[in-house]
N, CA, C and O of each residue as an XYZ file, in Angstrom:
764
protein
N      -3.144    130.642    199.140
C      -3.367    131.180    197.813
C      -2.817    132.582    197.682
O      -2.683    133.292    198.679
N      -2.501    132.987    196.479
C      -2.019    134.329    196.232
C      -0.538    134.515    196.510
O      -0.009    135.601    196.272
N       0.152    133.490    197.007
C       1.577    133.607    197.278
C       2.322    133.598    195.957
O       2.176    132.666    195.166
N       3.123    134.632    195.712
C       3.842    134.745    194.450
C       5.167    134.013    194.553
O       6.009    134.355    195.384
N       5.355    133.004    193.709
C       6.567    132.196    193.774
C       7.634    132.658    192.792
O       8.692    132.036    192.697
N       7.374    133.737    192.059
C       8.378    134.195    191.099
C       9.629    134.626    191.850
O       9.545    135.320    192.863
N      10.764    134.222    191.361
C      12.026    134.558    191.999
C      12.505    133.480    192.962
O      13.672    133.487    193.356
N      11.632    132.553    193.349
C      12.054    131.446    194.201
C      12.588    130.339    193.317
O      12.077    130.106    192.221
N      13.602    129.667    193.788
C      14.150    128.559    193.014
C      14.014    127.285    193.817
O      14.410    127.230    194.982
N      13.452    126.255    193.194
C      13.314    124.953    193.824
C      13.978    123.931    192.932
O      13.939    124.048    191.707
N      14.591    122.925    193.543
C      15.174    121.825    192.790
C      14.043    120.923    192.320
O      13.239    120.473    193.136
N      13.965    120.652    191.032
C      12.904    119.792    190.513
C      13.405    118.360    190.393
O      13.438    117.784    189.305
N      13.787    117.810    191.509
C      14.096    116.381    191.542
C      15.415    115.981    190.946
O      15.619    114.798    190.676
N      16.337    116.919    190.724
C      17.630    116.542    190.200
C      18.416    115.784    191.237
O      18.139    115.905    192.431
N      19.392    115.002    190.811
C      20.132    114.211    191.780
C      20.906    115.108    192.743
O      21.559    116.069    192.335
N      20.821    114.785    193.975
C      21.546    115.521    195.018
C      22.977    115.029    194.993
O      23.202    113.821    194.925
N      23.943    115.912    195.046
C      25.336    115.533    194.900
C      25.912    115.115    196.251
O      26.519    115.929    196.948
N      25.720    113.832    196.624
C      26.208    113.355    197.910
C      27.727    113.214    197.905
O      28.351    113.270    198.964
N      28.329    113.033    196.736
C      29.761    112.827    196.685
C      30.538    114.059    197.121
O      31.675    113.940    197.576
N      29.950    115.226    196.992
C      30.638    116.450    197.387
C      30.039    117.085    198.626
O      30.573    118.073    199.131
N      28.933    116.536    199.130
C      28.322    117.067    200.342
C      27.671    118.417    200.137
O      27.640    119.223    201.068
N      27.150    118.694    198.955
C      26.587    120.004    198.666
C      25.112    120.041    198.989
O      24.392    119.072    198.750
N      24.662    121.153    199.529
C      23.240    121.356    199.599
C      22.660    121.625    200.956
O      21.468    121.928    201.024
N      23.389    121.544    202.041
C      22.761    121.744    203.335
C      23.387    122.858    204.127
O      24.436    123.390    203.764
N      22.727    123.209    205.224
C      23.242    124.234    206.125
C      24.569    123.787    206.727
O      25.384    124.615    207.133
N      24.784    122.460    206.784
C      26.029    121.952    207.335
C      27.229    122.500    206.570
O      28.280    122.752    207.159
N      27.075    122.685    205.255
C      28.180    123.155    204.437
C      28.608    124.566    204.813
O      29.779    124.917    204.662
N      27.681    125.376    205.298
C      28.041    126.724    205.743
C      28.950    126.619    206.958
O      29.966    127.308    207.043
N      28.576    125.742    207.911
C      29.408    125.552    209.090
C      30.753    124.951    208.718
O      31.781    125.317    209.288
N      30.748    124.017    207.753
C      32.001    123.423    207.304
C      32.913    124.469    206.688
O      34.130    124.409    206.861
N      32.338    125.429    205.971
C      33.122    126.492    205.363
C      33.877    127.268    206.435
O      35.077    127.510    206.304
N      33.167    127.661    207.505
C      33.827    128.382    208.596
C      34.808    127.491    209.333
O      35.882    127.936    209.738
N      34.438    126.236    209.504
C      35.312    125.303    210.182
C      36.620    125.148    209.428
O      37.699    125.154    210.021
N      36.512    125.008    208.104
C      37.717    124.846    207.290
C      38.553    126.113    207.277
O      39.782    126.047    207.257
N      37.899    127.260    207.289
C      38.634    128.516    207.225
C      39.369    128.817    208.522
O      40.481    129.345    208.502
N      38.744    128.480    209.659
C      39.325    128.848    210.944
C      39.840    127.666    211.748
O      40.347    127.840    212.857
N      39.714    126.469    211.200
C      40.263    125.298    211.872
C      39.445    124.819    213.057
O      39.908    123.970    213.819
N      38.262    125.335    213.226
C      37.420    124.947    214.356
C      36.597    123.725    214.030
O      36.657    123.190    212.922
N      35.830    123.291    215.007
C      34.985    122.123    214.807
C      33.580    122.552    214.436
O      33.031    123.478    215.033
N      33.004    121.894    213.467
C      31.629    122.182    213.063
C      30.668    121.495    214.006
O      30.922    120.369    214.433
N      29.559    122.157    214.342
C      28.580    121.476    215.183
C      27.962    120.280    214.472
O      27.351    119.428    215.118
N      28.110    120.203    213.164
C      27.604    119.071    212.401
C      28.758    118.195    211.942
O      28.605    117.428    210.991
N      29.896    118.291    212.588
C      31.117    117.624    212.158
C      31.073    116.120    212.246
O      30.003    115.514    212.309
N      32.263    115.519    212.249
C      32.426    114.086    212.085
C      31.522    113.247    212.982
O      31.029    112.207    212.544
N      31.295    113.663    214.203
C      30.505    112.821    215.082
C      29.052    113.237    215.141
O      28.201    112.418    215.487
N      28.731    114.497    214.813
C      27.368    114.955    214.973
C      26.681    115.361    213.685
O      25.610    115.967    213.727
N      27.262    115.047    212.554
C      26.678    115.470    211.281
C      25.322    114.826    211.069
O      25.180    113.607    211.166
N      24.332    115.646    210.781
C      22.981    115.150    210.561
C      22.684    115.097    209.071
O      23.122    115.957    208.307
N      21.937    114.080    208.667
C      21.547    113.979    207.263
C      20.567    115.106    206.938
O      19.713    115.465    207.749
N      20.711    115.647    205.745
C      19.870    116.774    205.327
C      18.473    116.309    204.938
O      18.289    115.223    204.387
N      17.503    117.153    205.237
C      16.125    116.936    204.786
C      16.141    116.872    203.257
O      16.976    117.503    202.609
N      15.223    116.115    202.699
C      15.145    116.001    201.245
C      14.778    117.312    200.574
O      14.240    118.220    201.208
N      15.075    117.401    199.287
C      14.791    118.619    198.532
C      13.294    118.798    198.330
O      12.555    117.828    198.167
N      12.856    120.061    198.343
C      11.481    120.393    197.991
C      11.333    120.263    196.476
O      12.273    120.533    195.728
N      10.162    119.854    196.037
C       9.868    119.781    194.607
C       8.777    120.791    194.283
O       7.907    121.076    195.106
N       8.839    121.316    193.085
C       7.838    122.298    192.655
C       7.497    122.031    191.209
O       8.387    121.815    190.387
N       6.211    122.044    190.889
C       5.835    122.018    189.490
C       4.583    122.844    189.274
O       3.835    123.146    190.203
N       4.385    123.193    188.029
C       3.294    124.084    187.653
C       2.301    123.314    186.786
O       2.693    122.547    185.907
N       1.011    123.531    187.045
C      -0.037    122.844    186.302
C      -1.009    123.885    185.773
O      -1.416    124.794    186.497
N      -1.380    123.744    184.500
C      -2.394    124.632    183.915
C      -3.750    123.963    184.015
O      -3.899    122.790    183.671
N      -4.746    124.712    184.490
C      -6.103    124.199    184.663
C      -7.092    125.013    183.848
O      -6.886    126.200    183.593
N      -8.172    124.350    183.443
C      -9.296    125.044    182.827
C     -10.317    125.341    183.917
O     -10.249    124.772    185.007
N     -11.253    126.220    183.630
C     -12.285    126.576    184.614
C     -13.125    125.356    185.012
O     -13.595    125.275    186.147
N     -13.316    124.402    184.081
C     -14.124    123.223    184.423
C     -13.392    122.264    185.373
O     -14.015    121.343    185.902
N     -12.074    122.460    185.603
C     -11.320    121.646    186.561
C     -11.570    122.085    188.007
O     -11.325    121.320    188.940
N     -12.060    123.322    188.192
C     -12.279    123.844    189.537
C     -13.346    123.035    190.259
O     -14.382    122.701    189.684
N     -13.084    122.722    191.528
C     -14.013    121.941    192.332
C     -13.946    120.447    192.071
O     -14.704    119.684    192.670
N     -13.053    120.015    191.188
C     -12.931    118.601    190.831
C     -11.702    117.987    191.499
O     -10.827    118.696    191.995
N     -11.656    116.640    191.499
C     -10.456    115.933    191.942
C      -9.576    115.705    190.730
O     -10.060    115.395    189.641
N      -8.275    115.863    190.933
C      -7.347    115.704    189.823
C      -6.162    114.869    190.295
O      -5.695    115.031    191.423
N      -5.676    113.979    189.438
C      -4.530    113.134    189.770
C      -3.276    113.763    189.175
O      -3.225    114.067    187.983
N      -2.272    113.954    190.013
C      -0.986    114.499    189.579
C       0.045    113.382    189.650
O       0.079    112.610    190.608
N       0.883    113.306    188.625
C       1.951    112.309    188.586
C       3.280    113.035    188.468
O       3.406    114.023    187.745
N       4.279    112.522    189.198
C       5.601    113.143    189.165
C       6.674    112.147    189.594
O       6.373    111.101    190.168
N       7.908    112.480    189.313
C       9.060    111.666    189.698
C       9.701    112.283    190.929
O       9.808    113.504    191.036
N      10.128    111.430    191.865
C      10.790    111.910    193.083
C      11.705    110.817    193.613
O      11.622    109.663    193.192
N      12.569    111.189    194.532
C      13.414    110.207    195.210
C      12.689    109.710    196.447
O      12.146    110.504    197.214
N      12.677    108.386    196.645
C      12.077    107.770    197.826
C      13.149    106.960    198.537
O      14.159    106.591    197.938
N      12.928    106.687    199.803
C      13.863    105.857    200.556
C      14.023    104.521    199.853
O      13.037    103.881    199.488
N      15.255    104.107    199.666
C      15.538    102.853    198.965
C      15.021    101.673    199.791
O      15.398    101.503    200.951
N      14.162    100.868    199.185
C      13.587     99.712    199.885
C      14.590     98.568    199.988
O      14.509     97.743    200.898
N      15.520     98.525    199.063
C      16.510     97.434    199.053
C      17.435     97.497    200.264
O      17.724     96.471    200.879
N      17.900     98.699    200.609
C      18.878     98.838    201.698
C      18.323     99.571    202.919
O      19.019     99.698    203.927
N      17.089    100.053    202.845
C      16.508    100.771    203.986
C      17.187    102.097    204.268
O      17.282    102.511    205.423
N      17.663    102.772    203.223
C      18.295    104.100    203.280
C      19.722    104.081    203.802
O      20.296    105.146    204.029
N      20.314    102.911    204.000
C      21.698    102.861    204.498
C      22.725    103.001    203.379
O      23.847    103.443    203.623
N      22.351    102.629    202.153
C      23.294    102.652    201.038
C      24.157    101.413    200.972
O      24.996    101.281    200.082
N      23.954    100.497    201.916
C      24.764     99.283    202.015
C      24.040     98.122    201.326
O      22.849     97.905    201.552
N      24.757     97.389    200.498
C      24.180     96.232    199.805
C      23.782     95.160    200.820
O      24.474     94.968    201.819
N      22.677     94.466    200.570
C      22.280     93.378    201.470
C      23.415     92.368    201.633
O      24.048     91.969    200.655
N      23.666     91.958    202.881
C      24.750     91.025    203.158
C      26.090     91.708    203.374
O      27.078     91.052    203.705
N      26.130     93.016    203.190
C      27.359     93.774    203.388
C      27.234     94.595    204.672
O      26.215     94.506    205.358
N      28.240     95.382    205.004
C      28.198     96.176    206.233
C      28.945     97.487    206.036
O      29.587     97.705    205.008
N      28.851     98.355    207.036
C      29.610     99.603    207.034
C      31.007     99.314    207.574
O      31.176     98.559    208.532
N      32.012     99.934    206.938
C      33.404     99.771    207.378
C      34.031    101.147    207.538
O      33.512    102.135    207.018
N      35.158    101.213    208.266
C      35.860    102.484    208.445
C      36.301    103.044    207.103
O      36.770    102.308    206.236
N      36.147    104.348    206.938
C      36.575    105.033    205.715
C      38.092    104.931    205.593
O      38.812    105.195    206.556
N      38.577    104.549    204.415
C      40.028    104.417    204.228
C      40.710    105.763    204.029
O      41.910    105.890    204.273
N      39.955    106.776    203.587
C      40.552    108.099    203.362
C      40.921    108.782    204.675
O      42.018    109.324    204.811
N      39.997    108.755    205.646
C      40.235    109.446    206.926
C      40.559    108.470    208.050
O      40.739    108.885    209.195
N      40.636    107.183    207.737
C      40.922    106.132    208.721
C      39.866    106.072    209.821
O      40.171    105.743    210.968
N      38.627    106.391    209.464
C      37.533    106.301    210.416
C      37.412    107.468    211.376
O      36.698    107.379    212.375
N      38.107    108.571    211.084
C      38.059    109.751    211.964
C      36.959    110.722    211.535
O      36.364    111.394    212.376
N      36.689    110.797    210.235
C      35.670    111.709    209.721
C      36.204    113.053    209.282
O      35.497    113.835    208.647
N      37.467    113.323    209.624
C      38.101    114.588    209.246
C      39.459    114.283    208.623
O      40.090    113.273    208.935
N      39.888    115.161    207.754
C      41.220    115.034    207.162
C      42.003    116.305    207.429
O      41.432    117.389    207.550
N      43.307    116.161    207.520
C      44.182    117.323    207.737
C      45.169    117.418    206.594
O      45.600    116.414    206.027
N      45.510    118.638    206.274
C      46.454    118.881    205.190
C      47.359    120.029    205.610
O      46.881    121.064    206.075
N      48.668    119.849    205.449
C      49.622    120.922    205.733
C      49.828    121.745    204.476
O      50.089    121.201    203.403
N      49.712    123.059    204.611
C      49.859    123.964    203.473
C      51.018    124.915    203.763
O      51.038    125.604    204.783
N      51.987    124.936    202.838
C      53.126    125.852    202.989
C      52.790    127.185    202.331
O      52.311    127.230    201.197
N      53.045    128.252    203.047
C      52.844    129.601    202.524
C      54.086    130.412    202.847
O      54.930    129.958    203.619
N      54.219    131.609    202.272
C      55.361    132.461    202.617
C      55.402    132.830    204.107
O      56.438    133.258    204.616
N      54.276    132.662    204.799
C      54.206    133.013    206.223
C      54.442    131.825    207.136
O      54.411    131.976    208.357
N      54.677    130.651    206.576
C      54.892    129.453    207.374
C      53.983    128.322    206.916
O      53.302    128.420    205.895
N      53.989    127.266    207.682
C      53.161    126.107    207.369
C      51.898    126.143    208.225
O      51.951    126.312    209.443
N      50.771    125.979    207.553
C      49.493    125.969    208.250
C      48.855    124.592    208.084
O      49.006    123.949    207.045
N      48.152    124.154    209.101
C      47.428    122.901    209.038
C      45.957    123.217    208.817
O      45.329    123.953    209.578
N      45.441    122.641    207.760
C      44.032    122.823    207.419
C      43.302    121.531    207.741
O      43.738    120.454    207.333
N      42.190    121.628    208.474
C      41.387    120.447    208.795
C      39.999    120.631    208.208
O      39.467    121.740    208.175
N      39.428    119.548    207.751
C      38.081    119.629    207.175
C      37.400    118.277    207.179
O      38.009    117.248    207.474
N      36.127    118.305    206.846
C      35.331    117.079    206.762
C      35.871    116.202    205.625
O      36.197    116.703    204.549
N      35.960    114.925    205.867
C      36.430    113.978    204.852
C      35.446    113.958    203.685
O      34.244    113.778    203.883
N      35.954    114.142    202.482
C      35.100    114.154    201.287
C      34.615    112.772    200.885
O      33.624    112.656    200.164
N      35.290    111.725    201.336
C      34.892    110.366    200.954
C      33.697    109.871    201.769
O      32.775    109.271    201.216
N      33.711    110.121    203.078
C      32.612    109.635    203.930
C      31.711    110.764    204.413
O      30.729    110.511    205.112
N      32.029    112.012    204.051
C      31.264    113.195    204.453
C      31.152    113.330    205.970
O      30.137    113.788    206.494
N      32.219    112.923    206.665
C      32.260    113.064    208.114
C      31.581    111.953    208.876
O      31.524    111.994    210.105
N      31.069    110.967    208.182
C      30.326    109.884    208.852
C      31.247    108.814    209.428
O      30.808    107.987    210.227
N      32.490    108.821    209.039
C      33.534    107.904    209.497
C      33.426    106.501    208.912
O      34.404    105.753    208.923
N      32.260    106.136    208.404
C      32.070    104.798    207.853
C      31.514    104.912    206.436
O      30.827    105.877    206.100
N      31.821    103.917    205.618
C      31.326    103.844    204.243
C      30.849    102.413    203.992
O      31.276    101.488    204.682
N      29.961    102.227    203.000
C      29.518    100.854    202.705
C      30.675     99.995    202.201
O      31.456    100.421    201.350
N      30.771     98.788    202.736
C      31.755     97.826    202.240
C      31.460     97.550    200.767
O      32.361     97.470    199.933
N      30.155     97.405    200.474
C      29.686     97.247    199.100
C      28.414     98.078    198.977
O      27.502     97.941    199.792
N      28.349     98.943    197.957
C      27.188     99.826    197.785
C      25.976     99.065    197.280
O      26.092     98.092    196.535
N      24.817     99.530    197.703
C      23.536     98.977    197.251
C      23.438     99.117    195.735
O      23.743    100.175    195.183
N      23.012     98.049    195.064
C      22.906     98.053    193.600
C      21.754     98.922    193.101
O      21.806     99.432    191.982
N      20.719     99.094    193.918
C      19.542     99.851    193.493
C      19.793    101.357    193.575
O      19.530    102.087    192.619
N      20.303    101.819    194.718
C      20.478    103.272    194.912
C      21.922    103.734    194.750
O      22.204    104.925    194.877
N      22.833    102.820    194.474
C      24.254    103.128    194.267
C      24.883    103.792    195.488
O      25.779    104.626    195.362
N      24.402    103.413    196.667
C      25.020    103.878    197.904
C      24.471    105.163    198.485
O      24.937    105.593    199.540
N      23.481    105.807    197.830
C      22.992    107.081    198.371
C      21.758    106.913    199.267
O      21.343    107.872    199.917
N      21.173    105.725    199.310
C      20.078    105.460    200.236
C      18.696    105.863    199.753
O      17.723    105.762    200.500
N      18.603    106.314    198.522
C      17.299    106.664    197.967
C      17.307    106.399    196.468
O      18.348    106.462    195.815
N      16.121    106.100    195.936
C      15.999    105.750    194.524
C      14.830    106.504    193.906
O      13.876    106.862    194.596
N      14.910    106.741    192.606
C      13.874    107.490    191.888
C      12.633    106.626    191.696
O      12.728    105.468    191.289
N      11.456    107.206    191.995
C      10.192    106.485    191.846
C       9.171    107.380    191.159
O       9.321    108.600    191.104
N       8.134    106.743    190.640
C       7.012    107.458    190.024
C       5.907    107.552    191.067
O       5.503    106.537    191.633
N       5.411    108.770    191.329
C       4.369    108.961    192.343
C       3.099    109.500    191.715
O       3.135    110.222    190.718
N       1.962    109.131    192.324
C       0.652    109.666    191.931
C      -0.003    110.245    193.172
O       0.115    109.697    194.268
N      -0.694    111.357    192.984
C      -1.377    111.983    194.096
C      -2.692    112.587    193.615
O      -2.723    113.326    192.631
N      -3.774    112.265    194.318
C      -5.073    112.835    193.973
C      -5.331    114.040    194.876
O      -5.220    113.947    196.098
N      -5.673    115.159    194.264
C      -5.907    116.401    195.011
C      -7.239    116.998    194.580
O      -7.580    117.025    193.398
N      -7.981    117.473    195.574
C      -9.237    118.176    195.285
C      -8.896    119.633    194.995
O      -8.298    120.308    195.833
N      -9.272    120.125    193.810
C      -9.013    121.515    193.425
C     -10.132    122.385    194.008
O     -11.305    122.147    193.719
N      -9.795    123.373    194.811
C     -10.840    124.251    195.370
C     -11.657    124.910    194.250
O     -11.110    125.217    193.191
N     -12.961    125.130    194.474
C     -13.820    125.662    193.411
C     -13.640    127.157    193.151
O     -14.068    127.660    192.113
N     -13.016    127.860    194.076
C     -12.968    129.324    193.950
C     -11.553    129.890    193.900
O     -11.322    131.010    194.358
N     -10.598    129.129    193.348
C      -9.223    129.640    193.329
C      -9.044    130.687    192.237
O      -9.800    130.758    191.269
N      -8.005    131.496    192.441
C      -7.623    132.476    191.429
C      -6.329    132.008    190.788
O      -5.703    131.054    191.249
N      -5.940    132.683    189.732
C      -4.708    132.325    189.026
C      -3.513    132.408    189.974
O      -3.485    133.243    190.878
N      -2.533    131.540    189.761
C      -1.293    131.509    190.534
C      -1.556    131.082    191.975
O      -1.121    131.740    192.920
N      -2.272    129.974    192.127
C      -2.636    129.433    193.437
C      -1.668    128.296    193.772
O      -1.359    127.472    192.911
N      -1.191    128.250    195.011
C      -0.229    127.229    195.414
C      -0.842    126.247    196.398
O      -1.557    126.634    197.323
N      -0.552    124.978    196.183
C      -0.903    123.925    197.120
C       0.406    123.322    197.614
O       1.247    122.917    196.811
N       0.582    123.262    198.932
C       1.797    122.682    199.504
C       1.440    121.372    200.180
O       0.562    121.321    201.041
N       2.131    120.316    199.781
C       1.931    118.988    200.351
C       3.179    118.642    201.166
O       4.215    118.307    200.592
N       3.092    118.720    202.500
C       4.264    118.437    203.338
C       4.789    117.018    203.153
O       4.016    116.065    203.049
N       6.102    116.894    203.115
C       6.816    115.617    203.049
C       6.467    114.762    201.835
O       6.552    113.535    201.896
N       6.076    115.400    200.736
C       5.798    114.663    199.502
C       6.863    114.923    198.432
O       6.705    114.512    197.282
N       7.950    115.606    198.813
C       9.057    115.865    197.892
C      10.059    114.722    197.924
O       9.691    113.576    198.184
N      11.324    115.031    197.662
C      12.366    114.011    197.668
C      12.661    113.538    199.080
O      12.675    114.334    200.019
N      12.895    112.235    199.229
C      13.294    111.672    200.517
C      14.666    112.215    200.883
O      15.492    112.472    200.007
N      14.907    112.388    202.169
C      16.207    112.848    202.638
C      17.220    111.726    202.648
O      16.866    110.554    202.516
N      18.478    112.085    202.805
C      19.548    111.097    202.876
C      19.493    110.378    204.215
O      19.054    110.949    205.213
N      19.934    109.133    204.240
C      20.046    108.340    205.460
C      18.742    108.294    206.255
O      18.767    108.279    207.485
N      17.606    108.272    205.560
C      16.320    108.191    206.231
C      15.824    109.505    206.803
O      14.852    109.514    207.559
N      16.467    110.622    206.462
C      16.016    111.940    206.935
C      14.657    112.260    206.309
O      14.305    111.683    205.280
N      13.886    113.173    206.917
C      12.544    113.485    206.395
C      12.573    113.976    204.948
O      13.560    114.540    204.476
N      11.465    113.742    204.272
C      11.331    114.192    202.881
C      11.058    115.686    202.831
O      10.562    116.274    203.792
N      11.384    116.285    201.708
C      11.057    117.682    201.467
C       9.573    117.813    201.130
O       8.839    116.825    201.144
N       9.143    119.021    200.830
C       7.742    119.284    200.526
C       7.509    119.338    199.018
O       8.444    119.513    198.237
N       6.262    119.185    198.633
C       5.855    119.307    197.233
C       4.993    120.557    197.108
O       4.012    120.716    197.834
N       5.360    121.441    196.188
C       4.576    122.654    195.947
C       4.010    122.584    194.536
O       4.755    122.498    193.560
N       2.701    122.623    194.438
C       2.031    122.597    193.128
C       1.478    123.989    192.866
O       0.638    124.483    193.618
N       1.950    124.616    191.802
C       1.489    125.939    191.424
C       0.431    125.790    190.333
O       0.710    125.274    189.252
N      -0.804    126.254    190.633
C      -1.918    126.108    189.707
C      -2.115    127.397    188.921
O      -2.232    128.477    189.500
N      -2.149    127.274    187.610
C      -2.376    128.403    186.719
C      -3.684    128.194    185.976
O      -3.939    127.105    185.459
N      -4.496    129.202    185.919
C      -5.752    129.109    185.176
C      -5.547    129.557    183.745
O      -4.927    130.590    183.493
N      -6.071    128.773    182.800
C      -5.962    129.143    181.372
C      -6.956    130.233    181.045
O      -7.024    130.682    179.901
């Protein structure tokens, strides 16, 4: 309680952009890798799926809500039950990426006034995974998670003050490829 969340930014369940690989610490390493031509520790063979996004929402309470149980409802991404977080349609399989030929990295020669440089980076089509679904799951469209409606019952402490936070571990968006879910932060405001 008493933790001030002003100035913090949390994603409120917006779609994670898997097509561009945005959003994880891996992208920082990829940036350096692309700039200096080195290998990322999360590169083609060792890239780890990112933990799901944290969710945050704010709830206004009256004094008579204190000490009571309250049901909260929200939308979040959950692991796709149809494909089991693989993104592959049932009856289909993973195949080598046609963009990088199953290597996970792409190279590009760039001509400059100083000569020709070879730039290497993570493949944008498979995000370094080397394989892509032969046919994407119809439910999650190949990302391995789908939007669901969630309900959660929480006991409101009887003696909270305004701007009280409750953190529910792993109740946020599911991670990609079966990675752990993010957290849910509920900010309670007293009217």
